[in-house]
N, C-alpha and C positions, 0 to 999 in steps of 0.2 A: 546528420539529423539536426533539424532546427529544434530549439528548446521547446519542450512540452511539459505541461504541468499535470501531475497526477495527484489528486486530493484523496486522502483516506479519512473518512469521517463517519462518526455515529454519536448520538447523544449519550449513549450508555457506556459507562466504563466497564472494563473487563471483557469486551467483545473481541479484542485482538487488533486494534488499530495500529499500535506501534509495532507489534509483531508483523503484521502484513506489510507495513511500510518498510521496515528494516529488511525483511526477507526479500522483498522485491528489489529494493536498492542494492542489496548484496548481490543478487543474481545478475542484475544488469551491470553492475560495476565489474563483476568478475568476467562478464562477457565482453568488456572493452568499452562500454558506454561511459561517458563522463556524467556522474550522477551526484546530485545533492539532495540530502534530506533536510527539508525545512521544518525544524522542530517548533511547531506553533503551540504546543502544550506547555503551560507554565510549570508543570511537573518536571519537564525536562528528561523524560524517560529515554528518548531516542539519544539525546546528548550523552547521558550516562552510559547507555548501551555501547556507543562508539568509544567512549573514553575507557572502557574496560578492556579494550583490545591491547595486546602487547605492542611495544614500540616497533618491534621488528616485523610484525604482521598487522598493520592498521586495518580498521574496517574498510572494505573496498568502495566506500562512497564517502563523500564529505558530508558533514553535519553542521548546520548553522541554526542557532536559536533566533526565532523571529516572533516569539510570543508577545514581546513588548510592543509590537507594531499594532496590535489589536485589530480594529476595524479597517486599518490601512495596510494589512498584511499583503494585499494584492500589489501594492506598490513596491514592497520589498521583494516579492517574488519576481516581478518584472526585471529587477536589477540583476538577477542571477541568470536569466535566460540566455544572454549572449555567450555565457562561459560554460554552460552545461547542456547536455543532450536531454536530461530528464531531471525535473525537480519534483520530488515526492513530499507532499505536505502531510505531516502528522498533526491532525487537528485535536483540540481539547474536547473532552467528553461533556459538552454543554451546548445544547442547541440554542440557548439564549445568548451565548457568547457571540460577539461580532466577528470573531475570527473565521468560523466555518463559512459564514455568508460571504465575507470578503474573499476568501480563497475560491469559493465556488464560482464567483463572477468571472474568474480568469482560468478556470479549470478546463483542460481538454478532456480529462476522464476523472470521474469521481467513483471511488470504491467504497462501499458500505459493508464492512464486515458485520456479520450477524450470526449469533449462535442459534441453532435450529431448536428453539424451545418457545412455548407461548409467552412467557414474560419478556423474553428478549425481542420477540416480534412486536409485542405491544409497545415496548420502549422505543422501538425504531420508528414509530409513526411520525414523530416530530422531525427527524432528519429527513424522512422521505418527503414530507410536506415542504421542507425548506429546499430540498433539491429541486422539486417540481416548480416552486416559485422562481428559483434562480434560473431554471431552464427556460423560462419565458423571456429572459433577458440574454442569457448566454445560450443562444440556440444551437451551437455546435457542440456543446458539452454532452458527453455520453456517460450514462450512469449504469453501474452494475451492483447488485448485491453479491457479496462474496460469502458463501456459507462457510463458517469457521468452526473448529472443534467438532467436526462431524463424527458420528458413530454410526456408519452405515448399517443397515439391516434392522435397526430397532424401530419399534412401532412409533415411538415419538418423533424419530428422525423422518420417517415416511409421512407422518401427519403434518409435521412442520414444513417439509419440502412442498407438500400440497398447498399449504396456506401461503407459502412464499410465492407460488406461481401466480397468486391473486393479489399480490402486495402492491403492484403498480409500478415497480422498478424491475427491469429485466434481470434474470439471474445469470451470473457468470457460469459458464459450463465447468470451470475449474473450482474445486473446493480444497479446503485445508482440513486436515484431520486433527484429532485430539492426540497430539504427540509431545512427549517430554522434550524431544530435541529442539522444538521451537523455542521453549522457555530456557533450556540449558545454553543455547547459543548466545543468549543475552549476557549470561554470566562471563562468557569468554570473549565478548566483544566481537562476535562474528555472525555470520548467517549459517544456516544448516549446511551450506557448501563447504564451510571451513571446519566443521566438527570432525574429530577423529575418535572412534570410528564413525564413519559417515552413515546417517540414516538415509538409505537410498529412497525410501518411500516419501520421506519429507522433502528431499531434493526434487523428486519427480513432481510433487504437488506444486512446489514453488515455481519450478521451471514451467509447468503447464500454465500457471496463472500469469507468470511473466510474459510468456508467449502470447497469450490471449489479449493481454493489455497492449502489447506492441501492435497486435493486428488491429485493435480498436483505434490506435494512433496512426495507423497506416505506415508503420515503420518496419524495417527488415527485422527478422527474427533474431533472437539470441544466437541461435545455431549458425546462421549465415554470418553473424558478426564474429563468432569464434573462429569459423573457417577462414575468413579474411584476415584475422589477427595471426592465425597460424601460418598462412601463406606469406605475410609480411615478414614474420619472424624467420622464415626459411630463405627469404630473398637475400 
């Protein structure tokens, strides 16, 4: 795989940007891809997440802080591409920051986590407009809304999903539920794949999203990569 850039962005805090970035990075890393999380948020949550891992079981992706690069973060990302299959960018929650705009100019895929509630949809308008402006220059970039913290079956969820259909950015077919295991995995410096006991529903959701993003990138699935790794191990 040639180096690909996946940007996770939204102007609203608390929508699950870092969770989405780290869970995807963990899934891809465990599948054998060489993955870097570029922590572009000055709060450094992704960096602290990975640092919480025990020395004998490190987080399955590298993490590098790039927030100091500001509006030139795209140049920092370019430096990593020869050495990694996937660079996942965790952007700060500020649409007026130069970081998201810089990252979007070189993104192959941008994921916008959004909680299905009216206030969260209203707050996402700014990042939607930014993505659409950047797409005029970065014409190959693909954008997807990722519905996060879903509670299927509720009236609010149904109404919000209907509103998202008209939002102007395509919906990812995969969603992430409102699950404690997503937050708990940060405490232990892992992804939901590394939790014991394992939350199988959470793992299935992350794997589905990871597969969907790989398809957008035109890359082999995680399942194919796991199979190849297993065959190499038996050789």
